[in-house]
Chimera marker file (.cmm) of the C-alpha trace (Angstrom):
<marker_set name="trace">
<marker id="1" x="-8.837" y="-36.234" z="30.155" r="1" g="1" b="0" radius="0.5"/>
<marker id="2" x="-8.677" y="-32.489" z="29.350" r="1" g="1" b="0" radius="0.5"/>
<marker id="3" x="-5.051" y="-32.736" z="28.172" r="1" g="1" b="0" radius="0.5"/>
<marker id="4" x="-5.988" y="-35.548" z="25.786" r="1" g="1" b="0" radius="0.5"/>
<marker id="5" x="-8.780" y="-33.477" z="24.302" r="1" g="1" b="0" radius="0.5"/>
<marker id="6" x="-6.546" y="-30.416" z="24.186" r="1" g="1" b="0" radius="0.5"/>
<marker id="7" x="-3.784" y="-32.359" z="22.420" r="1" g="1" b="0" radius="0.5"/>
<marker id="8" x="-6.320" y="-33.758" z="19.988" r="1" g="1" b="0" radius="0.5"/>
<marker id="9" x="-7.726" y="-30.303" z="19.347" r="1" g="1" b="0" radius="0.5"/>
<marker id="10" x="-4.223" y="-28.954" z="18.726" r="1" g="1" b="0" radius="0.5"/>
<marker id="11" x="-3.563" y="-31.738" z="16.242" r="1" g="1" b="0" radius="0.5"/>
<marker id="12" x="-6.801" y="-30.999" z="14.403" r="1" g="1" b="0" radius="0.5"/>
<marker id="13" x="-6.038" y="-27.271" z="14.282" r="1" g="1" b="0" radius="0.5"/>
<marker id="14" x="-2.509" y="-27.879" z="13.073" r="1" g="1" b="0" radius="0.5"/>
<marker id="15" x="-3.695" y="-30.248" z="10.315" r="1" g="1" b="0" radius="0.5"/>
<marker id="16" x="-6.419" y="-27.789" z="9.326" r="1" g="1" b="0" radius="0.5"/>
<marker id="17" x="-3.950" y="-24.885" z="9.037" r="1" g="1" b="0" radius="0.5"/>
<marker id="18" x="-1.510" y="-27.015" z="7.039" r="1" g="1" b="0" radius="0.5"/>
<marker id="19" x="-4.333" y="-28.021" z="4.713" r="1" g="1" b="0" radius="0.5"/>
<marker id="20" x="-5.395" y="-24.386" z="4.240" r="1" g="1" b="0" radius="0.5"/>
<marker id="21" x="-1.831" y="-23.326" z="3.480" r="1" g="1" b="0" radius="0.5"/>
<marker id="22" x="-1.461" y="-26.175" z="1.012" r="1" g="1" b="0" radius="0.5"/>
<marker id="23" x="-4.662" y="-25.117" z="-0.813" r="1" g="1" b="0" radius="0.5"/>
<marker id="24" x="-3.679" y="-21.454" z="-0.868" r="1" g="1" b="0" radius="0.5"/>
<marker id="25" x="-0.324" y="-22.260" z="-2.449" r="1" g="1" b="0" radius="0.5"/>
<marker id="26" x="-1.933" y="-23.924" z="-5.483" r="1" g="1" b="0" radius="0.5"/>
<marker id="27" x="-1.583" y="-21.799" z="-8.623" r="1" g="1" b="0" radius="0.5"/>
<marker id="28" x="-5.295" y="-21.701" z="-9.454" r="1" g="1" b="0" radius="0.5"/>
<marker id="29" x="-6.158" y="-20.524" z="-5.942" r="1" g="1" b="0" radius="0.5"/>
<marker id="30" x="-3.424" y="-17.907" z="-6.043" r="1" g="1" b="0" radius="0.5"/>
<marker id="31" x="-4.945" y="-16.539" z="-9.275" r="1" g="1" b="0" radius="0.5"/>
<marker id="32" x="-8.397" y="-16.466" z="-7.708" r="1" g="1" b="0" radius="0.5"/>
<marker id="33" x="-7.099" y="-14.605" z="-4.641" r="1" g="1" b="0" radius="0.5"/>
<marker id="34" x="-5.281" y="-12.086" z="-6.821" r="1" g="1" b="0" radius="0.5"/>
<marker id="35" x="-8.209" y="-11.445" z="-9.161" r="1" g="1" b="0" radius="0.5"/>
<marker id="36" x="-11.156" y="-11.706" z="-6.797" r="1" g="1" b="0" radius="0.5"/>
<marker id="37" x="-9.730" y="-10.330" z="-3.557" r="1" g="1" b="0" radius="0.5"/>
<marker id="38" x="-6.526" y="-8.335" z="-3.947" r="1" g="1" b="0" radius="0.5"/>
<marker id="39" x="-7.230" y="-6.551" z="-7.239" r="1" g="1" b="0" radius="0.5"/>
<marker id="40" x="-10.595" y="-5.052" z="-6.080" r="1" g="1" b="0" radius="0.5"/>
<marker id="41" x="-9.056" y="-3.963" z="-2.785" r="1" g="1" b="0" radius="0.5"/>
<marker id="42" x="-6.143" y="-2.194" z="-4.519" r="1" g="1" b="0" radius="0.5"/>
<marker id="43" x="-8.496" y="-0.575" z="-7.045" r="1" g="1" b="0" radius="0.5"/>
<marker id="44" x="-10.768" y="0.712" z="-4.263" r="1" g="1" b="0" radius="0.5"/>
<marker id="45" x="-7.788" y="2.029" z="-2.263" r="1" g="1" b="0" radius="0.5"/>
<marker id="46" x="-6.428" y="3.808" z="-5.351" r="1" g="1" b="0" radius="0.5"/>
<marker id="47" x="-9.881" y="5.271" z="-6.011" r="1" g="1" b="0" radius="0.5"/>
<marker id="48" x="-10.132" y="6.567" z="-2.465" r="1" g="1" b="0" radius="0.5"/>
<marker id="49" x="-6.533" y="7.817" z="-2.236" r="1" g="1" b="0" radius="0.5"/>
<marker id="50" x="-6.386" y="9.503" z="-5.673" r="1" g="1" b="0" radius="0.5"/>
<marker id="51" x="-7.610" y="12.915" z="-4.453" r="1" g="1" b="0" radius="0.5"/>
<marker id="52" x="-4.933" y="12.934" z="-1.749" r="1" g="1" b="0" radius="0.5"/>
<marker id="53" x="-2.163" y="11.997" z="-4.185" r="1" g="1" b="0" radius="0.5"/>
<marker id="54" x="-3.364" y="14.687" z="-6.600" r="1" g="1" b="0" radius="0.5"/>
<marker id="55" x="-3.472" y="17.282" z="-3.796" r="1" g="1" b="0" radius="0.5"/>
<marker id="56" x="-0.045" y="16.421" z="-2.485" r="1" g="1" b="0" radius="0.5"/>
<marker id="57" x="1.384" y="16.499" z="-6.021" r="1" g="1" b="0" radius="0.5"/>
<marker id="58" x="-0.178" y="19.897" z="-6.639" r="1" g="1" b="0" radius="0.5"/>
<marker id="59" x="1.244" y="21.308" z="-3.395" r="1" g="1" b="0" radius="0.5"/>
<marker id="60" x="4.667" y="19.844" z="-4.233" r="1" g="1" b="0" radius="0.5"/>
<marker id="61" x="4.652" y="21.468" z="-7.664" r="1" g="1" b="0" radius="0.5"/>
<marker id="62" x="3.552" y="24.818" z="-6.184" r="1" g="1" b="0" radius="0.5"/>
<marker id="63" x="6.335" y="24.685" z="-3.583" r="1" g="1" b="0" radius="0.5"/>
<marker id="64" x="8.934" y="23.935" z="-6.264" r="1" g="1" b="0" radius="0.5"/>
<marker id="65" x="7.664" y="26.848" z="-8.388" r="1" g="1" b="0" radius="0.5"/>
<marker id="66" x="7.748" y="29.232" z="-5.418" r="1" g="1" b="0" radius="0.5"/>
<marker id="67" x="11.314" y="28.136" z="-4.638" r="1" g="1" b="0" radius="0.5"/>
<marker id="68" x="12.392" y="28.901" z="-8.236" r="1" g="1" b="0" radius="0.5"/>
<marker id="69" x="10.600" y="32.247" z="-8.234" r="1" g="1" b="0" radius="0.5"/>
<marker id="70" x="12.249" y="33.261" z="-4.945" r="1" g="1" b="0" radius="0.5"/>
<marker id="71" x="15.638" y="32.118" z="-6.236" r="1" g="1" b="0" radius="0.5"/>
<marker id="72" x="15.143" y="34.061" z="-9.484" r="1" g="1" b="0" radius="0.5"/>
<marker id="73" x="14.093" y="37.177" z="-7.582" r="1" g="1" b="0" radius="0.5"/>
<marker id="74" x="17.101" y="36.935" z="-5.262" r="1" g="1" b="0" radius="0.5"/>
<marker id="75" x="19.474" y="36.573" z="-8.208" r="1" g="1" b="0" radius="0.5"/>
<marker id="76" x="17.768" y="39.519" z="-9.943" r="1" g="1" b="0" radius="0.5"/>
<marker id="77" x="18.135" y="41.696" z="-6.841" r="1" g="1" b="0" radius="0.5"/>
<marker id="78" x="21.782" y="40.762" z="-6.430" r="1" g="1" b="0" radius="0.5"/>
<marker id="79" x="22.667" y="41.667" z="-10.022" r="1" g="1" b="0" radius="0.5"/>
<marker id="80" x="20.741" y="44.931" z="-10.138" r="1" g="1" b="0" radius="0.5"/>
<marker id="81" x="22.083" y="46.044" z="-6.782" r="1" g="1" b="0" radius="0.5"/>
<marker id="82" x="25.680" y="46.032" z="-8.041" r="1" g="1" b="0" radius="0.5"/>
<link id1="1" id2="2" r="1" g="1" b="0" radius="0.2"/>
<link id1="2" id2="3" r="1" g="1" b="0" radius="0.2"/>
<link id1="3" id2="4" r="1" g="1" b="0" radius="0.2"/>
<link id1="4" id2="5" r="1" g="1" b="0" radius="0.2"/>
<link id1="5" id2="6" r="1" g="1" b="0" radius="0.2"/>
<link id1="6" id2="7" r="1" g="1" b="0" radius="0.2"/>
<link id1="7" id2="8" r="1" g="1" b="0" radius="0.2"/>
<link id1="8" id2="9" r="1" g="1" b="0" radius="0.2"/>
<link id1="9" id2="10" r="1" g="1" b="0" radius="0.2"/>
<link id1="10" id2="11" r="1" g="1" b="0" radius="0.2"/>
<link id1="11" id2="12" r="1" g="1" b="0" radius="0.2"/>
<link id1="12" id2="13" r="1" g="1" b="0" radius="0.2"/>
<link id1="13" id2="14" r="1" g="1" b="0" radius="0.2"/>
<link id1="14" id2="15" r="1" g="1" b="0" radius="0.2"/>
<link id1="15" id2="16" r="1" g="1" b="0" radius="0.2"/>
<link id1="16" id2="17" r="1" g="1" b="0" radius="0.2"/>
<link id1="17" id2="18" r="1" g="1" b="0" radius="0.2"/>
<link id1="18" id2="19" r="1" g="1" b="0" radius="0.2"/>
<link id1="19" id2="20" r="1" g="1" b="0" radius="0.2"/>
<link id1="20" id2="21" r="1" g="1" b="0" radius="0.2"/>
<link id1="21" id2="22" r="1" g="1" b="0" radius="0.2"/>
<link id1="22" id2="23" r="1" g="1" b="0" radius="0.2"/>
<link id1="23" id2="24" r="1" g="1" b="0" radius="0.2"/>
<link id1="24" id2="25" r="1" g="1" b="0" radius="0.2"/>
<link id1="25" id2="26" r="1" g="1" b="0" radius="0.2"/>
<link id1="26" id2="27" r="1" g="1" b="0" radius="0.2"/>
<link id1="27" id2="28" r="1" g="1" b="0" radius="0.2"/>
<link id1="28" id2="29" r="1" g="1" b="0" radius="0.2"/>
<link id1="29" id2="30" r="1" g="1" b="0" radius="0.2"/>
<link id1="30" id2="31" r="1" g="1" b="0" radius="0.2"/>
<link id1="31" id2="32" r="1" g="1" b="0" radius="0.2"/>
<link id1="32" id2="33" r="1" g="1" b="0" radius="0.2"/>
<link id1="33" id2="34" r="1" g="1" b="0" radius="0.2"/>
<link id1="34" id2="35" r="1" g="1" b="0" radius="0.2"/>
<link id1="35" id2="36" r="1" g="1" b="0" radius="0.2"/>
<link id1="36" id2="37" r="1" g="1" b="0" radius="0.2"/>
<link id1="37" id2="38" r="1" g="1" b="0" radius="0.2"/>
<link id1="38" id2="39" r="1" g="1" b="0" radius="0.2"/>
<link id1="39" id2="40" r="1" g="1" b="0" radius="0.2"/>
<link id1="40" id2="41" r="1" g="1" b="0" radius="0.2"/>
<link id1="41" id2="42" r="1" g="1" b="0" radius="0.2"/>
<link id1="42" id2="43" r="1" g="1" b="0" radius="0.2"/>
<link id1="43" id2="44" r="1" g="1" b="0" radius="0.2"/>
<link id1="44" id2="45" r="1" g="1" b="0" radius="0.2"/>
<link id1="45" id2="46" r="1" g="1" b="0" radius="0.2"/>
<link id1="46" id2="47" r="1" g="1" b="0" radius="0.2"/>
<link id1="47" id2="48" r="1" g="1" b="0" radius="0.2"/>
<link id1="48" id2="49" r="1" g="1" b="0" radius="0.2"/>
<link id1="49" id2="50" r="1" g="1" b="0" radius="0.2"/>
<link id1="50" id2="51" r="1" g="1" b="0" radius="0.2"/>
<link id1="51" id2="52" r="1" g="1" b="0" radius="0.2"/>
<link id1="52" id2="53" r="1" g="1" b="0" radius="0.2"/>
<link id1="53" id2="54" r="1" g="1" b="0" radius="0.2"/>
<link id1="54" id2="55" r="1" g="1" b="0" radius="0.2"/>
<link id1="55" id2="56" r="1" g="1" b="0" radius="0.2"/>
<link id1="56" id2="57" r="1" g="1" b="0" radius="0.2"/>
<link id1="57" id2="58" r="1" g="1" b="0" radius="0.2"/>
<link id1="58" id2="59" r="1" g="1" b="0" radius="0.2"/>
<link id1="59" id2="60" r="1" g="1" b="0" radius="0.2"/>
<link id1="60" id2="61" r="1" g="1" b="0" radius="0.2"/>
<link id1="61" id2="62" r="1" g="1" b="0" radius="0.2"/>
<link id1="62" id2="63" r="1" g="1" b="0" radius="0.2"/>
<link id1="63" id2="64" r="1" g="1" b="0" radius="0.2"/>
<link id1="64" id2="65" r="1" g="1" b="0" radius="0.2"/>
<link id1="65" id2="66" r="1" g="1" b="0" radius="0.2"/>
<link id1="66" id2="67" r="1" g="1" b="0" radius="0.2"/>
<link id1="67" id2="68" r="1" g="1" b="0" radius="0.2"/>
<link id1="68" id2="69" r="1" g="1" b="0" radius="0.2"/>
<link id1="69" id2="70" r="1" g="1" b="0" radius="0.2"/>
<link id1="70" id2="71" r="1" g="1" b="0" radius="0.2"/>
<link id1="71" id2="72" r="1" g="1" b="0" radius="0.2"/>
<link id1="72" id2="73" r="1" g="1" b="0" radius="0.2"/>
<link id1="73" id2="74" r="1" g="1" b="0" radius="0.2"/>
<link id1="74" id2="75" r="1" g="1" b="0" radius="0.2"/>
<link id1="75" id2="76" r="1" g="1" b="0" radius="0.2"/>
<link id1="76" id2="77" r="1" g="1" b="0" radius="0.2"/>
<link id1="77" id2="78" r="1" g="1" b="0" radius="0.2"/>
<link id1="78" id2="79" r="1" g="1" b="0" radius="0.2"/>
<link id1="79" id2="80" r="1" g="1" b="0" radius="0.2"/>
<link id1="80" id2="81" r="1" g="1" b="0" radius="0.2"/>
<link id1="81" id2="82" r="1" g="1" b="0" radius="0.2"/>
</marker_set>
């Protein structure tokens, strides 16, 4: 008796999942998911991550400037030494 109920339950779950997938694939539902779920999540993530991106970009620019200054100073020392 348990296997019959289990098989029936599996069939119901399978049909339910197939139905959900079918509904999600409809164009109007895809638009709703994009606009009402994904877009706010992405905007919130960008809002929260913006300071980190700005900080990392600033550090990257400073490192590049320091590399060029060191390179310039090394070239200057080499030419004035000779």
